[in-house]
SEKOL-93159 format. One line per 2 residues: number of its first residue (from 1); for each residue z, y, x of C-alpha. Coordinates in Angstrom, 1 decimal. Layout:
N
NUM	Z:Y:X ~ ...
END
This chain:
428
1	-9.6:-18.0:-13.6 ~ -6.0:-17.0:-13.0
3	-5.0:-20.6:-13.8 ~ -7.3:-22.1:-11.1
5	-6.0:-19.6:-8.7 ~ -2.4:-20.6:-9.6
7	-3.2:-24.4:-9.0 ~ -4.9:-23.6:-5.6
9	-1.9:-21.6:-4.4 ~ 0.4:-24.4:-5.4
11	-1.6:-26.9:-3.4 ~ -1.2:-24.9:0.0
13	-2.1:-21.8:1.9 ~ -4.8:-23.7:3.9
15	-6.7:-24.5:0.6 ~ -6.4:-20.8:-0.4
17	-7.9:-19.8:3.0 ~ -10.9:-22.2:2.7
19	-11.8:-21.2:-0.9 ~ -11.3:-17.5:0.0
21	-13.6:-17.9:3.0 ~ -16.3:-19.6:1.0
23	-16.4:-17.0:-1.9 ~ -16.2:-14.0:0.6
25	-19.0:-15.3:2.7 ~ -21.3:-16.0:-0.5
27	-20.5:-12.4:-1.8 ~ -21.3:-10.8:1.6
29	-24.6:-12.7:1.9 ~ -25.7:-11.7:-1.6
31	-24.7:-8.1:-1.1 ~ -26.6:-8.0:2.2
33	-29.7:-9.2:0.1 ~ -29.2:-6.6:-2.4
35	-29.1:-3.8:0.2 ~ -32.4:-5.2:1.6
37	-34.0:-5.3:-1.8 ~ -32.8:-1.8:-2.4
39	-34.7:-0.5:0.8 ~ -37.8:-2.2:-0.5
41	-37.9:-1.2:-4.1 ~ -35.9:2.0:-3.9
43	-37.0:5.6:-3.4 ~ -35.2:8.5:-1.7
45	-35.9:10.7:-4.7 ~ -33.5:8.6:-6.7
47	-30.7:9.3:-4.2 ~ -31.4:13.1:-3.6
49	-33.1:14.7:-6.6 ~ -32.7:12.5:-9.6
51	-31.5:14.6:-12.7 ~ -29.8:13.3:-15.9
53	-32.0:14.8:-18.8 ~ -29.0:14.9:-21.1
55	-26.5:16.9:-18.8 ~ -28.9:18.5:-16.3
57	-26.7:17.3:-13.5 ~ -28.5:16.0:-10.4
59	-28.7:15.8:-6.7 ~ -26.5:13.9:-4.2
61	-23.2:15.2:-5.8 ~ -24.0:15.6:-9.4
63	-20.4:16.1:-10.5 ~ -19.4:18.1:-7.3
65	-16.5:17.2:-5.0 ~ -14.2:17.1:-7.9
67	-16.2:14.1:-9.1 ~ -16.2:12.5:-5.6
69	-12.3:12.9:-5.5 ~ -11.8:11.4:-9.0
71	-14.2:8.5:-8.2 ~ -12.4:7.9:-5.0
73	-9.1:7.7:-6.9 ~ -10.5:5.1:-9.2
75	-12.1:2.9:-6.5 ~ -9.1:3.0:-4.4
77	-8.3:-0.4:-6.1 ~ -11.0:-1.7:-3.6
79	-8.6:-1.2:-0.8 ~ -5.6:-2.7:-2.4
81	-6.1:-6.1:-0.7 ~ -5.4:-5.1:2.9
83	-1.6:-5.7:2.5 ~ -2.6:-9.4:2.1
85	-2.9:-9.4:6.0 ~ 0.6:-8.1:6.4
87	2.1:-10.2:3.7 ~ 0.8:-13.4:5.3
89	2.0:-12.4:8.8 ~ 4.3:-15.4:8.8
91	1.3:-17.7:8.6 ~ -0.3:-16.2:11.8
93	0.1:-17.7:15.2 ~ 0.7:-14.3:17.0
95	1.5:-11.8:14.4 ~ 1.9:-9.0:16.8
97	-1.6:-9.3:17.9 ~ -3.4:-10.9:14.9
99	-2.1:-8.6:12.2 ~ -3.2:-5.3:13.5
101	-6.7:-6.8:14.7 ~ -7.2:-8.5:11.3
103	-6.3:-5.3:9.4 ~ -8.7:-3.0:11.4
105	-11.5:-5.5:11.2 ~ -11.2:-6.2:7.5
107	-10.9:-2.5:6.8 ~ -13.9:-1.5:8.8
109	-16.1:-4.3:7.5 ~ -15.1:-3.5:3.9
111	-15.9:0.2:4.3 ~ -19.2:-0.6:5.8
113	-20.0:-3.0:2.9 ~ -18.8:-0.4:0.2
115	-20.8:2.4:1.7 ~ -24.0:0.3:2.0
117	-23.8:-1.0:-1.6 ~ -22.9:2.5:-3.0
119	-26.0:3.9:-1.2 ~ -28.2:1.0:-2.3
121	-27.2:1.2:-5.9 ~ -28.2:5.0:-6.2
123	-31.2:4.4:-4.0 ~ -32.9:1.5:-6.0
125	-32.6:3.3:-9.4 ~ -31.8:6.8:-10.6
127	-28.0:7.1:-10.9 ~ -28.0:8.4:-14.5
129	-29.6:5.2:-15.7 ~ -26.6:3.1:-14.6
131	-23.5:2.5:-16.8 ~ -20.2:0.8:-16.4
133	-21.4:-2.4:-18.1 ~ -24.6:-2.9:-16.0
135	-23.9:-1.6:-12.4 ~ -25.7:-3.7:-9.7
137	-27.2:-6.4:-12.0 ~ -28.6:-3.6:-14.1
139	-30.4:-2.0:-11.1 ~ -32.0:-5.3:-10.4
141	-33.0:-5.9:-14.1 ~ -34.7:-2.4:-13.9
143	-37.1:-3.9:-11.4 ~ -37.5:-7.4:-13.1
145	-35.8:-9.2:-10.2 ~ -34.5:-12.1:-12.1
147	-33.5:-14.6:-9.3 ~ -31.6:-12.0:-7.3
149	-30.0:-10.8:-10.6 ~ -28.4:-14.2:-11.3
151	-27.4:-14.4:-7.6 ~ -25.6:-11.0:-7.9
153	-23.8:-12.2:-11.1 ~ -22.6:-15.2:-9.3
155	-21.4:-13.1:-6.4 ~ -19.6:-10.7:-8.7
157	-17.8:-13.7:-10.3 ~ -17.0:-15.1:-6.8
159	-15.8:-11.7:-5.7 ~ -13.5:-11.4:-8.8
161	-12.2:-15.0:-8.2 ~ -11.5:-14.0:-4.6
163	-9.6:-10.9:-5.5 ~ -7.5:-12.8:-8.1
165	-6.8:-15.6:-5.7 ~ -5.6:-13.1:-2.9
167	-3.6:-11.2:-5.5 ~ -1.7:-14.2:-6.7
169	-1.0:-15.2:-3.0 ~ 0.1:-11.8:-1.9
171	2.3:-11.0:-4.9 ~ 4.0:-14.5:-4.8
173	4.8:-13.9:-1.1 ~ 6.1:-10.5:-1.8
175	8.3:-11.9:-4.5 ~ 9.5:-14.7:-2.0
177	10.5:-12.1:0.5 ~ 12.2:-9.9:-2.0
179	14.2:-12.9:-3.4 ~ 15.2:-14.0:0.1
181	16.5:-10.5:0.7 ~ 18.5:-10.7:-2.5
183	16.5:-7.9:-4.2 ~ 15.3:-10.3:-7.0
185	16.5:-13.5:-8.4 ~ 17.1:-16.3:-5.9
187	15.2:-18.9:-7.9 ~ 12.0:-17.1:-7.0
189	12.5:-18.1:-3.4 ~ 12.2:-21.8:-4.2
191	9.9:-23.5:-1.7 ~ 8.1:-26.8:-2.4
193	8.8:-29.3:0.4 ~ 5.4:-31.0:-0.1
195	3.3:-27.8:0.5 ~ 5.7:-25.1:1.8
197	4.6:-22.8:-1.0 ~ 6.8:-20.7:-3.2
199	5.8:-22.5:-6.4 ~ 8.0:-20.7:-8.9
201	6.9:-17.3:-7.5 ~ 3.2:-18.3:-7.9
203	3.7:-19.4:-11.4 ~ 5.6:-16.2:-12.4
205	2.9:-14.1:-10.7 ~ 0.2:-15.8:-12.6
207	1.9:-15.5:-15.9 ~ 2.5:-11.8:-15.4
209	-1.2:-11.4:-14.4 ~ -2.4:-13.3:-17.6
211	-0.2:-11.4:-19.7 ~ -1.3:-8.0:-18.5
213	-5.0:-9.1:-18.8 ~ -4.4:-10.0:-22.5
215	-2.5:-7.0:-23.4 ~ -4.4:-4.1:-21.8
217	-8.0:-3.0:-21.8 ~ -10.3:-2.9:-18.7
219	-10.2:0.7:-18.4 ~ -6.4:0.9:-18.6
221	-5.8:-1.8:-16.0 ~ -8.3:-0.1:-13.5
223	-6.4:3.1:-13.7 ~ -3.0:1.3:-13.6
225	-3.9:-0.7:-10.7 ~ -5.4:2.2:-8.8
227	-2.3:4.2:-9.6 ~ -0.2:1.5:-8.3
229	-2.4:1.1:-5.1 ~ -2.3:4.8:-4.4
231	1.6:5.0:-4.9 ~ 1.9:1.9:-2.5
233	-0.2:3.6:0.1 ~ 2.0:6.8:-0.4
235	5.2:4.8:0.1 ~ 3.9:3.1:3.2
237	2.9:6.4:4.8 ~ 6.4:7.8:3.8
239	8.4:5.0:5.2 ~ 6.2:4.8:8.4
241	7.7:8.3:9.3 ~ 11.3:7.5:8.3
243	11.1:4.1:10.3 ~ 9.8:5.7:13.3
245	13.0:7.9:13.5 ~ 15.3:5.0:12.5
247	17.6:3.5:15.1 ~ 17.1:-0.2:16.0
249	18.8:-2.6:13.5 ~ 22.3:-3.7:14.2
251	23.6:-7.3:13.4 ~ 27.2:-8.5:13.2
253	28.5:-11.3:15.2 ~ 31.1:-13.1:13.1
255	33.2:-14.4:16.1 ~ 33.6:-11.3:18.0
257	32.9:-8.6:15.4 ~ 30.6:-6.9:18.0
259	27.6:-5.0:16.9 ~ 24.5:-6.5:18.7
261	21.4:-4.7:19.8 ~ 23.4:-1.5:20.2
263	22.5:0.7:23.1 ~ 25.5:2.6:24.4
265	25.1:6.4:24.9 ~ 24.2:7.6:28.2
267	26.8:8.9:30.4 ~ 25.9:12.6:29.7
269	25.6:12.1:26.1 ~ 28.5:13.0:23.8
271	29.7:11.0:20.9 ~ 28.5:13.7:18.3
273	25.0:13.5:19.8 ~ 24.9:9.7:19.6
275	25.9:9.8:16.0 ~ 23.4:12.5:15.3
277	20.6:10.3:16.9 ~ 21.7:7.3:14.9
279	21.8:9.1:11.4 ~ 18.7:11.2:11.9
281	16.6:8.8:9.7 ~ 18.5:10.5:6.6
283	17.6:13.9:7.7 ~ 14.0:13.0:8.3
285	13.9:11.3:4.9 ~ 15.3:14.4:3.3
287	12.7:16.6:5.0 ~ 9.8:14.3:4.0
289	11.1:14.4:0.4 ~ 11.0:18.2:0.5
291	7.4:18.0:2.0 ~ 6.4:15.7:-0.8
293	7.8:18.0:-3.5 ~ 6.3:21.1:-2.1
295	2.8:19.2:-1.7 ~ 3.1:18.2:-5.5
297	3.8:21.9:-6.5 ~ 0.7:22.9:-4.5
299	-1.5:20.3:-6.3 ~ -0.2:21.5:-9.7
301	-1.1:25.1:-8.8 ~ -4.6:23.9:-8.1
303	-5.1:22.8:-11.6 ~ -2.8:25.1:-13.6
305	-1.7:27.5:-15.1 ~ -5.2:28.6:-15.8
307	-3.9:31.9:-16.9 ~ -3.1:32.8:-13.2
309	-6.0:34.0:-11.2 ~ -7.0:31.4:-8.7
311	-8.1:33.7:-5.8 ~ -5.3:36.3:-6.2
313	-2.3:34.3:-7.2 ~ -2.7:30.4:-7.0
315	-4.8:30.3:-3.7 ~ -2.4:32.4:-1.7
317	0.7:30.4:-3.1 ~ -1.1:27.2:-2.1
319	-1.8:28.5:1.4 ~ 1.8:29.5:1.7
321	3.0:26.0:0.6 ~ 0.7:24.5:3.1
323	2.0:26.4:6.0 ~ 5.6:25.4:4.9
325	4.5:21.7:5.0 ~ 3.0:22.0:8.4
327	6.2:23.8:9.6 ~ 8.3:20.9:8.3
329	6.1:18.3:10.2 ~ 6.4:20.4:13.5
331	10.1:20.6:13.0 ~ 10.3:16.9:12.7
333	8.1:16.3:15.7 ~ 10.1:18.7:17.9
335	13.6:18.2:16.8 ~ 14.1:14.5:16.3
337	13.6:11.6:18.7 ~ 11.1:8.8:17.9
339	12.8:5.5:18.0 ~ 9.7:3.3:18.0
341	9.8:0.6:20.7 ~ 7.0:1.3:23.1
343	6.7:-2.4:23.8 ~ 5.2:-3.0:20.2
345	1.7:-4.1:20.1 ~ 0.6:-1.5:17.5
347	2.3:2.0:17.1 ~ 1.1:4.6:14.7
349	-0.1:7.6:16.7 ~ 0.9:11.2:16.3
351	3.9:10.6:14.0 ~ 4.6:12.3:11.6
353	1.2:14.0:11.2 ~ -1.1:11.1:10.7
355	1.1:9.3:8.1 ~ 1.7:12.7:6.4
357	-2.0:13.2:6.2 ~ -2.4:9.8:4.6
359	0.5:10.6:2.3 ~ -1.1:13.9:1.2
361	-4.4:12.5:0.5 ~ -2.9:9.6:-1.6
363	-1.0:12.1:-3.8 ~ -4.2:14.3:-4.2
365	-6.2:11.1:-5.3 ~ -3.3:10.0:-7.6
367	-3.3:13.4:-9.3 ~ -7.0:13.1:-10.5
369	-6.1:9.9:-12.5 ~ -5.8:10.3:-16.2
371	-2.3:10.8:-18.0 ~ -2.3:7.0:-19.0
373	-2.3:5.9:-15.4 ~ 0.5:8.3:-14.6
375	2.7:7.3:-17.5 ~ 2.2:3.6:-16.9
377	2.8:3.9:-13.1 ~ 6.1:5.9:-13.9
379	6.9:3.2:-16.3 ~ 6.9:0.3:-13.8
381	8.6:2.5:-11.2 ~ 11.5:2.9:-13.7
383	11.5:-0.8:-14.3 ~ 11.7:-1.5:-10.6
385	14.5:1.1:-10.1 ~ 16.5:-0.5:-13.0
387	16.0:-4.0:-11.5 ~ 17.2:-2.7:-8.1
389	20.2:-0.7:-9.0 ~ 21.1:-3.3:-11.7
391	20.9:-6.4:-9.6 ~ 19.0:-6.1:-6.1
393	21.4:-3.4:-4.6 ~ 24.4:-5.6:-5.1
395	23.0:-8.8:-4.1 ~ 20.8:-7.7:-1.3
397	21.4:-9.2:2.3 ~ 22.1:-5.7:3.7
399	24.9:-5.0:1.2 ~ 26.3:-8.4:1.8
401	26.1:-8.0:5.5 ~ 28.0:-4.6:5.2
403	30.7:-6.2:3.1 ~ 31.2:-8.9:5.7
405	31.2:-6.4:8.5 ~ 34.0:-4.4:6.6
407	35.9:-7.6:5.9 ~ 35.7:-8.7:9.5
409	36.6:-5.2:10.9 ~ 39.5:-5.1:8.3
411	40.8:-8.5:9.5 ~ 40.6:-7.5:13.1
413	42.7:-4.3:12.4 ~ 45.2:-6.3:10.4
415	45.5:-8.9:13.3 ~ 46.0:-5.9:15.8
417	48.6:-4.4:13.7 ~ 50.5:-7.7:13.2
419	50.2:-8.8:16.9 ~ 50.2:-5.6:18.9
421	51.1:-7.6:22.1 ~ 47.6:-9.0:22.1
423	46.1:-5.7:23.1 ~ 44.9:-5.5:26.6
425	46.0:-3.0:29.2 ~ 42.6:-1.4:29.1
427	42.9:-0.9:25.3 ~ 46.3:0.6:25.8
END
C-alpha cells in the first residue's frame, strides 16, 4: 500500500488529489450507510444501560471520565491529518483565504463523522461485545448484515489508503521545506522537472514508513503516532503565542546593507523601548516555558504521589499552580504588545488564552498515554534535536543570512574606517 502511495505521489499532486477524493467520498458514503443501519437495528439500551457481565461496568461512561480522556488521547491520531491543508498551501490559488476555510470545513465535517460513527457503533450493539479486532465490521456481523459488512471493510481499506497517501504527501512536503531552509540535507529538496514533485523526499518518507510498519506492532504505532500528534499540536499552540508577540521579519539588502520591513520607532518612543518591543518574543517564550513546566507539575500531582492526600495536599497545590498559570497568561496579555498584522485573513482570537487552553489540553491527553509512547516520543525528539544542532543550525538559511548580514556590516564599517571622507555631513 505504501509503495502504491509512493508511486502516485511521484506522478503528481493532481493524481494524489483525484485518488484521495475518490477514496474519501466512498468512505463517507459507506459510513453514512452504517449510521442509518445503526438507527434501524440498534437500541437505546445498548448505549445507555448495557453492562459488561465480567466487569460489572455499564452506562454511558463505563470507565468514567478517566476512560474518556485516555480514549481521546489514543484517537487523537484521527486529527493528525489537518496539517495537510497547511502543508499544501503552496498548491492553493489563494492560500490566505483557502487554507483557513479548508481547515475549518475539514475539521468540522470530520468531527461530525467521528461523533456519528462512535454513537452508532455503541447504539447498534452492546459496547462490551466489541473488541479491537472487530469494531464496525463486528457490529454488522452481529446482525448478519453481510453485504454492508463487505462494503464497510472496503471503506476501511480505502480510508487506510487515503491516510497513508496523505501522510506520504504531507511528510515529503515537510521534508522539502525543511531541506530548503537548510535544516535537513539539501538533496531532499530535489524536485522532478516532469512532475514538480520532491521525488527523493517522497521515496525517503515511504521507506521510513515501511520500516516502522515492519519493526513495530500495531499498538506501539498507535501510541507512538498519537503521542507525536499531541506533541505537534502542543508545539503549534506554543509557537502561536510566541509568533503573535514576534516582530515582523527583517531581510538584508546586500547592496545597501539596509534592513527592510523595519518600522522606525515613533517620535515619542525611546531607543530602549523599541529594543524591548523587538525582543519581547524571548520573554514571552520564557514565560510560556514556565507555564508549561508548572502545568506539568500540576498533572504529576494529579496522579502521584499517592501517599499524599488528594483533598488536603494535592488538590490545593494543583489549584495554586493553576492560579499561577492564569496569572502568567494575564501578565503576557497586559504587558506585551501583540505584533500580529491585522490585515491577515485569519488571526487566532484571544491570544494567549485560546492557544494556552489548547496547549494545556494536549499535555493532559499526552499524560494519559502509556510509558512506551512517552519513551518513544522522547526518543525521536532527541533524534530531531541531534540532527538540528549537529547539522541544521549551522546550515539553516537564517544562520547563513545572519552571517551574511554581519559580513556586510563589517565590510561597511571597514570601508568607513578606511575612507572617512565618504561620510556625509548628516552622518557627521
